[in-house]
Each structure stands twice: as C-alpha cells, then as structure tokens.
C-alpha positions as CSV (number, residue, x, y, z in Angstrom):
1,M,-94.5,36.2,-56.6
2,V,-95.0,37.5,-60.1
3,A,-93.2,40.5,-61.6
4,P,-95.3,42.7,-63.9
5,H,-94.7,42.4,-67.6
6,F,-96.5,44.2,-70.4
7,A,-95.4,42.8,-73.7
8,S,-95.8,39.0,-73.6
9,S,-99.1,38.9,-75.5
10,P,-101.0,41.1,-77.9
11,V,-103.1,44.0,-76.6
12,V,-106.7,42.9,-75.8
13,G,-108.9,44.7,-78.3
14,F,-112.1,46.6,-77.7
15,S,-114.4,43.8,-79.0
16,T,-112.8,41.4,-76.5
17,L,-113.1,43.8,-73.6
18,L,-116.8,44.4,-74.5
19,S,-117.6,40.7,-75.0
20,Y,-116.0,39.8,-71.7
21,G,-117.0,42.7,-69.5
22,F,-120.7,43.0,-70.6
23,L,-121.9,40.1,-68.5
24,A,-120.9,41.9,-65.3
25,M,-123.7,44.4,-65.9
26,P,-126.7,42.1,-65.6
27,L,-125.0,40.1,-62.8
28,A,-124.4,43.3,-60.8
29,M,-128.0,44.3,-61.3
30,L,-129.1,41.5,-59.0
31,G,-126.8,42.5,-56.1
32,I,-128.8,45.3,-54.5
33,P,-132.2,43.8,-55.2
34,L,-131.2,40.4,-53.7
35,Y,-129.3,41.8,-50.7
36,L,-131.3,45.0,-49.9
37,Y,-134.7,45.1,-51.6
38,L,-135.9,41.5,-51.4
39,P,-136.5,41.5,-47.6
40,L,-138.8,44.5,-47.8
41,Y,-140.5,43.1,-50.9
42,Y,-141.4,39.8,-49.2
43,H,-142.4,41.4,-46.0
44,Q,-144.9,43.8,-47.5
45,N,-146.2,41.7,-50.4
46,Y,-146.1,38.1,-49.1
47,D,-146.9,38.5,-45.4
48,M,-143.5,37.1,-44.2
49,S,-141.8,38.2,-41.0
50,L,-138.4,39.9,-41.3
51,T,-137.0,37.2,-38.9
52,A,-138.1,34.4,-41.3
53,I,-136.8,36.3,-44.3
54,G,-133.4,36.9,-42.7
55,S,-133.0,33.4,-41.5
56,A,-133.9,31.9,-44.9
57,L,-131.6,34.2,-46.9
58,L,-128.7,33.7,-44.4
59,L,-129.0,29.9,-44.6
60,A,-129.1,30.0,-48.4
61,R,-126.0,32.2,-48.5
62,L,-124.1,29.8,-46.2
63,T,-124.3,27.1,-48.8
64,D,-121.9,29.2,-51.0
65,V,-119.1,28.1,-48.6
66,V,-119.5,24.6,-50.1
67,T,-120.8,25.3,-53.6
68,D,-118.2,27.9,-54.7
69,P,-115.1,25.6,-54.2
70,L,-117.0,22.6,-55.6
71,I,-118.0,24.4,-58.8
72,G,-114.5,25.8,-59.1
73,S,-113.1,22.3,-58.9
74,W,-115.7,21.0,-61.4
75,S,-114.9,23.9,-63.8
76,D,-111.2,22.9,-63.7
77,R,-111.9,19.3,-64.3
78,W,-113.9,19.8,-67.4
79,A,-112.2,23.0,-68.8
80,S,-110.2,21.1,-71.5
81,Q,-113.4,19.3,-72.7
82,W,-115.9,22.1,-72.0
83,P,-114.5,25.6,-72.4
84,R,-115.1,28.1,-69.6
85,K,-117.3,30.4,-71.8
86,W,-119.7,27.5,-72.4
87,Q,-119.7,26.7,-68.7
88,V,-120.7,30.3,-68.0
89,V,-123.6,30.2,-70.5
90,S,-124.8,26.8,-69.3
91,G,-125.5,28.4,-65.9
92,F,-127.9,31.0,-67.3
93,A,-130.9,28.8,-67.3
94,L,-130.6,27.9,-63.6
95,L,-130.0,31.5,-62.7
96,L,-133.0,32.7,-64.7
97,L,-135.2,30.0,-63.2
98,G,-134.1,30.9,-59.6
99,V,-134.5,34.6,-60.0
100,Y,-137.9,34.3,-61.6
101,H,-139.3,32.2,-58.8
102,L,-137.7,34.4,-56.2
103,F,-139.1,37.5,-57.6
104,F,-142.6,36.1,-58.5
105,P,-143.5,33.3,-56.0
106,L,-147.2,33.6,-57.0
107,G,-146.6,34.2,-60.7
108,F,-145.5,37.1,-62.9
109,E,-148.9,38.9,-63.0
110,S,-149.9,38.3,-59.4
111,I,-150.0,41.3,-57.1
112,T,-152.2,39.8,-54.4
113,S,-150.8,39.8,-50.9
114,K,-150.7,36.1,-50.0
115,P,-148.4,34.3,-47.7
116,V,-145.3,32.5,-49.1
117,T,-143.7,29.8,-47.1
118,W,-140.2,30.0,-45.5
119,V,-139.2,26.8,-47.4
120,W,-140.1,28.4,-50.7
121,L,-137.9,31.4,-50.0
122,L,-135.0,29.2,-48.8
123,F,-135.2,26.8,-51.8
124,W,-135.4,29.4,-54.5
125,S,-132.7,31.5,-52.8
126,F,-130.5,28.5,-52.8
127,I,-131.2,27.9,-56.5
128,T,-130.5,31.5,-57.4
129,Y,-127.2,31.6,-55.5
130,L,-126.2,28.2,-57.0
131,G,-126.9,29.6,-60.5
132,W,-125.0,32.8,-59.8
133,T,-122.0,30.7,-58.6
134,W,-122.2,28.5,-61.6
135,V,-121.9,31.6,-63.8
136,Q,-119.6,33.7,-61.7
137,V,-116.7,31.2,-61.0
138,P,-115.8,30.2,-64.6
139,Y,-116.5,33.8,-65.7
140,L,-113.9,35.2,-63.3
141,T,-111.5,32.4,-64.3
142,L,-112.0,33.2,-68.0
143,A,-110.0,36.4,-67.6
144,A,-106.8,34.5,-67.0
145,E,-107.4,32.5,-70.2
146,L,-107.9,35.5,-72.6
147,T,-104.4,36.9,-72.2
148,K,-101.1,36.0,-70.4
149,D,-100.1,39.7,-70.1
150,D,-100.5,41.1,-66.6
151,Y,-101.6,44.6,-67.6
152,Q,-104.2,43.2,-70.1
153,K,-105.7,41.1,-67.3
154,S,-106.0,44.4,-65.3
155,R,-107.8,45.9,-68.3
156,L,-110.2,42.9,-68.4
157,A,-110.8,43.1,-64.7
158,G,-111.2,46.9,-64.8
159,V,-113.7,46.8,-67.7
160,R,-115.6,44.0,-65.9
161,E,-115.9,46.1,-62.7
162,G,-116.8,49.2,-64.8
163,F,-119.8,47.3,-66.4
164,A,-120.7,46.1,-62.9
165,I,-120.9,49.7,-61.6
166,I,-123.1,50.6,-64.6
167,G,-125.4,47.7,-63.7
168,V,-125.6,48.9,-60.1
169,I,-126.3,52.5,-61.3
170,G,-129.0,51.1,-63.5
171,V,-130.7,49.4,-60.6
172,L,-130.6,52.6,-58.6
173,V,-132.1,54.7,-61.4
174,L,-134.7,52.1,-62.5
175,P,-137.3,52.7,-59.7
176,L,-136.9,56.5,-60.2
177,A,-137.5,56.1,-64.0
178,L,-140.6,53.9,-63.3
179,N,-141.8,56.1,-60.5
180,Q,-142.2,52.9,-58.5
181,A,-141.2,52.0,-54.9
182,I,-138.6,49.3,-54.6
183,E,-141.1,46.9,-52.9
184,N,-143.6,47.2,-55.7
185,Q,-144.0,44.2,-58.0
186,V,-144.0,46.5,-61.1
187,F,-140.4,47.4,-60.3
188,F,-139.4,43.7,-60.0
189,Q,-141.2,42.9,-63.3
190,S,-139.2,45.6,-65.1
191,L,-136.0,44.5,-63.4
192,W,-136.6,40.8,-64.4
193,M,-137.2,41.7,-68.1
194,T,-134.2,44.0,-68.2
195,F,-132.0,41.4,-66.5
196,A,-133.2,38.5,-68.8
197,L,-132.6,40.6,-71.9
198,L,-129.1,41.8,-70.9
199,L,-128.1,38.3,-69.8
200,G,-129.1,37.0,-73.3
201,V,-127.0,39.6,-75.0
202,S,-124.1,39.0,-72.7
203,G,-124.2,35.2,-73.5
204,F,-124.1,36.0,-77.3
205,L,-121.1,38.3,-76.8
206,L,-119.3,35.8,-74.6
207,L,-119.4,33.0,-77.1
208,W,-117.5,35.2,-79.5
209,L,-114.4,35.1,-77.3
210,S,-111.4,33.0,-78.2
211,P,-109.5,32.1,-75.0
212,F,-106.3,30.1,-75.3
213,K,-106.6,26.4,-74.4
214,T,-105.9,25.3,-70.8
215,Q,-104.0,22.3,-69.7
216,T,-106.4,20.7,-67.3
217,S,-107.1,17.2,-66.2
218,L,-110.2,15.1,-65.8
219,Q,-108.7,13.5,-62.7
220,R,-111.1,13.4,-59.8
221,Q,-109.9,15.2,-56.8
222,H,-111.8,16.7,-53.8
223,P,-111.4,20.5,-53.8
224,W,-110.2,20.6,-50.2
225,Q,-107.5,18.0,-51.1
226,A,-106.4,20.1,-54.0
227,L,-106.3,23.2,-51.7
228,L,-104.1,21.4,-49.1
229,R,-101.8,20.3,-51.9
230,L,-101.5,23.9,-53.1
231,K,-100.8,25.1,-49.6
232,R,-97.9,22.6,-49.3
233,Q,-96.5,23.0,-52.8
234,Q,-97.3,26.6,-53.8
235,P,-98.3,28.6,-50.7
236,Q,-97.8,31.9,-52.5
237,L,-101.0,31.2,-54.5
238,L,-103.1,31.5,-51.3
239,K,-101.5,34.5,-49.6
240,L,-103.8,37.0,-51.3
241,F,-107.0,35.5,-49.8
242,P,-106.6,36.9,-46.2
243,I,-105.8,40.4,-47.6
244,Y,-108.8,40.3,-49.9
245,F,-111.0,39.1,-47.0
246,L,-109.9,41.9,-44.7
247,N,-110.4,44.6,-47.3
248,N,-113.8,43.2,-48.4
249,L,-114.9,43.1,-44.7
250,A,-113.8,46.7,-44.4
251,N,-116.0,47.6,-47.4
252,A,-118.9,45.4,-46.3
253,L,-119.3,46.9,-42.8
254,P,-120.3,50.4,-44.0
255,A,-122.4,48.9,-46.8
256,S,-124.4,46.9,-44.3
257,L,-124.9,50.0,-42.1
258,F,-125.3,52.6,-44.8
259,V,-129.1,52.9,-44.6
260,F,-129.0,53.2,-40.8
261,F,-126.1,55.7,-40.8
262,V,-127.8,58.0,-43.3
263,A,-131.2,57.8,-41.7
264,D,-130.4,57.5,-38.0
265,Y,-127.1,59.5,-37.6
266,L,-127.1,62.0,-40.5
267,L,-130.9,62.3,-40.6
268,L,-130.7,62.5,-44.4
269,E,-132.7,59.4,-45.4
270,A,-134.3,61.3,-48.4
271,H,-130.9,61.6,-50.0
272,K,-129.6,58.0,-49.6
273,G,-130.2,57.3,-53.3
274,L,-128.2,60.4,-54.4
275,F,-125.3,59.4,-52.1
276,L,-125.2,55.9,-53.6
277,L,-125.4,57.2,-57.2
278,V,-122.6,59.7,-56.6
279,Y,-120.5,57.0,-54.9
280,F,-120.8,54.6,-57.8
281,M,-120.4,57.2,-60.5
282,A,-117.1,58.3,-58.9
283,G,-115.8,54.8,-59.0
284,L,-116.7,54.5,-62.7
285,L,-115.1,57.8,-63.7
286,A,-111.9,57.1,-61.8
287,L,-111.3,53.6,-63.3
288,P,-109.2,54.6,-66.3
289,F,-106.8,56.6,-64.1
290,W,-106.2,53.6,-61.8
291,L,-105.6,51.3,-64.8
292,W,-103.1,53.8,-66.2
293,L,-101.4,54.0,-62.7
294,S,-101.2,50.2,-62.4
295,K,-99.4,49.9,-65.7
296,R,-96.7,52.3,-64.4
297,W,-96.5,51.6,-60.7
298,G,-97.6,47.9,-60.5
299,K,-100.8,46.3,-59.2
300,A,-99.9,45.9,-55.5
301,K,-98.8,49.6,-55.1
302,T,-101.8,50.8,-57.0
303,W,-104.1,48.8,-54.8
304,R,-102.3,50.1,-51.6
305,I,-102.9,53.7,-52.8
306,S,-106.6,53.0,-53.4
307,I,-106.9,51.4,-50.0
308,S,-105.2,54.4,-48.5
309,L,-107.5,56.9,-50.2
310,A,-110.6,55.0,-49.1
311,G,-109.3,54.8,-45.5
312,L,-108.3,58.5,-45.3
313,S,-111.6,59.7,-46.8
314,F,-113.5,57.6,-44.2
315,L,-111.6,59.4,-41.4
316,G,-113.8,62.4,-42.3
317,V,-116.9,60.4,-41.2
318,L,-115.8,60.8,-37.6
319,W,-116.2,64.6,-37.8
320,L,-119.7,64.5,-39.4
321,S,-122.7,65.9,-37.6
322,P,-126.4,65.3,-38.2
323,G,-127.6,67.1,-41.4
324,D,-124.1,67.5,-42.8
325,F,-125.1,66.9,-46.4
326,N,-122.1,68.5,-48.1
327,G,-119.5,66.7,-45.9
328,F,-120.9,63.3,-46.5
329,L,-121.3,63.9,-50.2
330,I,-117.6,64.8,-50.4
331,I,-116.8,61.5,-48.5
332,C,-118.9,59.5,-51.0
333,I,-117.0,61.0,-53.9
334,L,-113.5,60.4,-52.4
335,S,-114.2,56.9,-51.1
336,G,-116.1,56.1,-54.4
337,L,-113.0,56.9,-56.4
338,S,-111.4,53.6,-55.1
339,L,-114.5,51.5,-55.6
340,A,-113.9,49.8,-59.0
341,I,-110.1,49.4,-58.7
342,D,-110.5,48.0,-55.1
343,L,-112.3,45.0,-56.8
344,A,-110.4,44.9,-60.1
345,M,-106.8,45.0,-58.8
346,P,-107.0,42.0,-56.4
347,A,-108.9,40.0,-59.0
348,S,-106.3,40.8,-61.6
349,M,-103.5,39.8,-59.2
350,Q,-105.4,36.5,-58.5
351,A,-105.6,35.9,-62.2
352,D,-101.8,36.3,-62.4
353,L,-101.2,33.9,-59.6
354,S,-103.7,31.3,-60.9
355,Q,-101.8,31.2,-64.2
356,Q,-98.9,29.5,-62.3
357,Q,-101.3,26.6,-61.6
358,P,-103.9,26.6,-64.4
359,Q,-105.1,23.1,-63.4
360,T,-106.7,24.7,-60.3
361,A,-107.6,28.2,-61.5
362,G,-111.3,27.5,-61.2
363,L,-110.8,26.2,-57.7
364,L,-108.9,29.4,-56.7
365,F,-111.6,31.6,-58.1
366,G,-114.2,29.5,-56.4
367,I,-112.5,30.1,-53.1
368,W,-112.3,33.8,-54.2
369,G,-116.1,33.9,-54.5
370,M,-116.5,32.1,-51.2
371,V,-114.2,34.7,-49.4
372,T,-116.3,37.5,-50.9
373,K,-119.5,36.1,-49.6
374,M,-118.0,35.2,-46.2
375,A,-117.0,38.9,-45.8
376,L,-120.6,40.0,-46.6
377,A,-122.0,37.5,-44.2
378,V,-119.6,38.3,-41.4
379,A,-120.2,42.1,-41.8
380,A,-123.9,41.7,-41.5
381,G,-123.6,39.2,-38.7
382,I,-121.4,41.5,-36.7
383,S,-122.6,45.0,-37.5
384,L,-126.4,44.7,-37.3
385,P,-126.5,43.0,-33.8
386,L,-123.8,45.3,-32.4
387,Y,-125.7,48.3,-33.7
388,E,-128.9,47.2,-32.1
389,W,-127.1,46.4,-28.9
390,G,-125.4,49.9,-29.0
391,Q,-128.8,51.5,-29.0
392,T,-129.5,50.1,-25.6
393,L,-126.3,51.6,-24.0
394,S,-126.1,54.9,-22.3
395,L,-123.3,56.1,-24.6
396,P,-123.2,59.4,-26.5
397,N,-125.5,59.3,-29.5
398,G,-124.0,57.4,-32.5
399,W,-120.7,56.3,-30.9
400,V,-121.2,52.6,-31.6
401,L,-122.6,53.3,-35.1
402,L,-119.6,55.5,-35.9
403,G,-117.2,52.9,-34.7
404,L,-118.7,50.2,-36.8
405,Y,-119.3,52.3,-39.9
406,A,-116.0,54.1,-40.0
407,L,-113.4,53.3,-37.3
408,L,-113.4,49.5,-37.6
409,P,-113.2,49.6,-41.5
410,I,-110.2,51.9,-41.3
411,V,-108.4,49.5,-38.9
412,L,-109.2,46.6,-41.2
413,K,-107.8,48.5,-44.2
414,L,-104.6,49.3,-42.4
415,W,-104.2,45.7,-41.5
416,A,-104.8,44.7,-45.2
417,M,-102.2,47.3,-46.3
418,G,-99.6,45.8,-43.9
419,L,-100.2,42.3,-45.3
420,L,-100.1,43.6,-48.9
421,Q,-96.5,44.7,-48.5
422,R,-95.4,41.2,-49.3
423,F,-96.7,41.7,-52.9
424,K,-94.2,44.4,-53.8
425,S,-93.1,42.5,-56.9
426,F,-96.5,42.8,-58.6
C-alpha cells in the first residue's frame, strides 16, 4: 500500500491541468448519446427494431473485454518509443471515423428514413468503441506520468472528471439550445461538429504536456500472462479492482433505470432533464471541496465518505411517492455531490499503485476500463430484465423498481466500503 505524500514533486500548474483535463470533455459528450440516445435515433430514423439495436450494441461492447487489456499492454510496450500523449492523439482518427459512420449511416445530409443493416451498426459500433479505448487507456495512464506526487495526481484526476461533467452537461443542454429532439438528425449533426472541434483542440493542448520518461520494455508478453505475474508478485496492485467494480455497479444500476424510475414511478417524465442537470452540476461544484479533503484526510477515507454520502442520500428514495418533485430533487443534489470524486479518487489511487510497476501501467488502466464497461453491461443486463419481470408480478406497485434502483445499490456500496478498509494507508 502507498502512504500519501505531498511534497515529492512540484505543484502541477494550471496550464498542465487544462492541457490534460480538457480531453475528458469531448469524450464525455459521447457517453449519453451512445448509451441512451442512439437506440431511439436508429429506431425512428433507420427502421431498425429495438431488439436488433440492443443486440448489436451489446455485442460490440463485449469486445472491450478483450480490446482494453490488449491496448493497455500495447501502450506499455511502446511507451518508451512512442509517448502516451502521441498514442492518445493517434487514436483520434479512428474514433472520429467510427462516430461519423455511427451517427450518419446514410451520409451527413441525409434525413430520409431508410433501413440500415444490423451488421452496419455492429461494425461501426465496434470501430467507435475501439477508437475510444485506443484514446482512453493511454490517456488515463498519462496522469501517472505527469507527476509522482499523490495529491497532484488527485488534482489531475479531479480536473479530468470536472471537464467530463462539463461535457455531459453540454450534451444535456445542446438539444434544448437547438430546440431539437434527441432523435433528430439535426441534433446529431451539431453534436458531431462540436465533438470534432473540441477533440481537435484537446489534441493540440495534450501535445504541449511534458510527462517524465517511463521505463518500459519492448518485450512481447500476452496481457493475461502479465496479469498473472502481477497477481503472484504484487497482488496489492489488483486489490482495488473489485472495490471499483462494486461501486461502479452500484452507480450503474440507477443510471440504467433512471428514465423508468422518473417516468413510471415518480410520474415526472417531463422533468428528467432538470434532474440530470442538477445532479451533474452538484458533482461539478462539490469537486474542489473533495480535493481539499483528500489532501488532509487521504484518498481512501475521502472516497469512503463520498460513498457514504451517496448511499445515505439514496435511502431517501425508499420514502418517495409519485409526484414527489422536491424530494427527488434534493436526492439528486445530495447524491450528485459525490459524482465527480467517486470517479476521480479511485482513478487517482490506481495511478499511485501503477507507479509501483510502470512497465504495466497501461495494462492496469486497460483492465480499469474493462471493469468500468463490465459494470455498465452487468447493470443493464440485470436491471432491465428484472424490471420487466417485476411488472408481471402481483406485488405492490414499484417494489421491484425501488429495490433495483435504490436498495441493491446501497447494499453494493456498503460492500465496497467494507473492502475499502484495507486501503487505510492511502
């Protein structure tokens, strides 16, 4: 385990924080459109069934289980010859290509409702996720190469997640500013142009960074062999993954059911955009306080406090009744306060751990990305079928939905907190 220290390297300046963190904004702008908006967009504009859309997207996402560790291992192998920042920028072309064809299968100007094949959606979804992984894995690893100081890594992770929240807020506001529905191609055209512009700016900023040189090897080694070797030689480097998975799963369950909970249980569908906006704004505004707290109390304790706050605030969901706008708004604020730090703290802790084994830092962050996507896939695979099944039972209205949306996430967060006790020295 790693004890916190705060004076082993210079303070990371504003220009470095901006240059590193800015890329998180365009990347985050893709999240909600790809996971939430795209199925409706294809269903209404390209005559594809929801079953076909869901199966194609799920199959494409499952490939991340293989590509994330492979790209992480590849990133480590070439890091001494090809710096991480260049690895990140080299993935932009593939990501842009995939997103373009995914958003506009019949061309940028086409608005004609014509069928698009299942194979097309599967292939370009795979290319998009591959490009995203190619960018994301070395990008996350780069934070561990910009400073050796634990608190400065927390600042880098915090600024990165802050820019990510700004990107999400931008996506939520964009259809309102355009006065366009999220399934309208005009919205996707504006999103594409905004994304491409911000990605270009972020690449320019990223290349100004000056990370310290890493001691890596060009030796060929299968990522799973490297992982087994780490488990034997340095098992402490892998102990954060199950905690991160449990906490991510606890966050992904209500995210998967949010639309259904607001529409079917609270009967407040018209306000779902406001609830999301308040939730993400709370996370952004609370971020400086959490970073201040982590410097004084340590990363693991700060993360435990944020998990506790999110869990306690979600207890209030069990007492909500249909139409309870004010009650749910308060819960969105309280749970949102933990949003950014809930992502930044574990990533910063992982950066600390990866510095003990810089030759496999990319592999570790590749597995980190894989765990994140597995949590999202498991949450959707569990919550949606169980919710549909619950609707067929003669139980009091909303019991199954409440259990999946609030009770199960609280249990998972308590489990994660218990495991996190082993990281008291952070």
